[in-house]
C-alpha positions in Angstrom: 0.0 0.0 0.0 1.5 3.3 -1.0 2.2 6.0 1.6 2.1 9.4 0.1 2.5 13.1 1.4 1.0 15.8 -0.9 3.0 19.0 -0.2 1.2 22.0 -1.4 3.5 25.0 -2.0 1.4 26.8 -4.6 0.4 30.5 -3.8 -3.2 31.7 -4.0 -2.7 34.5 -6.5 -3.1 32.9 -10.0 -5.4 30.6 -11.9 -2.4 28.3 -12.4 -1.9 28.2 -8.5 -5.6 27.2 -8.1 -5.0 24.4 -10.5 -2.1 23.2 -8.5 -4.1 23.2 -5.3 -7.0 21.5 -7.0 -4.7 18.8 -8.4 -3.0 18.4 -4.9 -6.3 17.8 -3.2 -7.8 15.7 -6.0 -4.7 13.5 -6.0 -4.8 13.1 -2.3 -8.5 12.1 -2.5 -7.7 9.5 -5.2 -5.3 7.9 -2.9 -7.6 8.0 0.1 -10.4 6.5 -1.9 -8.1 3.7 -3.0 -7.4 2.8 0.6 -3.9 4.1 0.7 -2.1 6.3 3.4 -2.1 9.9 2.3 -1.3 13.1 4.1 -1.6 16.8 2.9 0.7 19.4 4.1 0.4 23.1 3.4 3.8 24.8 3.2 5.5 28.0 1.9 3.0 30.2 0.1 0.6 27.1 0.2 -0.2 28.0 3.8 -2.4 30.7 2.4 -4.8 28.1 1.1 -6.0 27.1 4.4 -8.1 30.3 5.2 -9.3 30.3 1.6 -10.4 26.7 1.8 -12.1 27.2 5.1 -14.6 29.4 3.5 -17.7 27.5 2.9 -18.4 29.2 -0.4 -15.1 28.3 -1.9 -15.5 25.9 -4.8 -13.0 23.4 -3.3 -14.2 23.7 0.3 -16.2 20.3 0.1 -13.0 18.4 -1.2 -11.0 20.1 1.5 -13.4 19.0 4.2 -13.6 15.4 2.8 -9.8 15.3 3.4 -9.8 16.7 7.0 -8.7 13.5 8.5 -5.7 13.4 6.1 -4.5 16.9 6.5 -1.3 16.7 8.6 -1.1 20.5 9.0 0.6 23.6 7.8 4.1 25.0 8.3 4.1 27.2 11.3 7.1 29.3 10.1 5.6 29.9 6.7 2.1 30.6 8.1 3.8 33.4 10.1 5.9 34.7 7.1 2.8 34.7 4.9 0.5 36.4 7.5 -2.0 33.6 8.0 -0.9 32.0 11.3 -3.9 33.5 13.3 -6.4 32.3 10.7 -4.9 28.8 10.7 -4.9 28.7 14.4 -8.6 29.4 14.2 -9.1 26.5 11.9 -8.9 22.7 12.5 -5.6 22.5 10.7 -2.5 22.0 12.9 0.6 24.1 12.7 3.7 22.0 12.2 7.1 23.0 13.5 8.9 19.6 13.6 12.2 20.9 12.2 13.4 24.5 12.7 9.8 25.8 12.6 8.9 23.8 9.5 7.1 20.5 8.9 9.6 17.5 9.3 9.6 15.7 6.0 12.5 13.3 7.1 10.2 11.5 9.5 7.7 10.9 6.8 10.3 9.7 4.3 11.8 7.4 7.0 8.2 5.9 7.4 8.1 5.1 3.7 6.1 8.1 2.5 6.8 9.5 -1.0 6.6 13.3 -1.2 4.8 14.8 -4.2 4.9 18.7 -4.5 2.4 20.9 -6.0 
């Protein structure tokens, strides 16, 4: 059974970035639906997606909520750098700071996860 981490780095400011976010979440859902282990991490400018996707009127809010149990979290350092830390703290998404304020990918890779970036 594959173990995959979907790392969303895309910003929120372009149509292309929306496509990368949609592809990351859709791919994660495909793996979940297949019964595989999958986690989603929002990192870099991708942390800005959490407040966007929390909005019930966002077109990908439903997909986001379907993946709630598979969202590992968002980078604490980057959430601060991109000005969304307070908004993420008000959501169900956990802030990750395993390695120097960032999500620790080494632990996931050591557990057999492949990391796919979007």
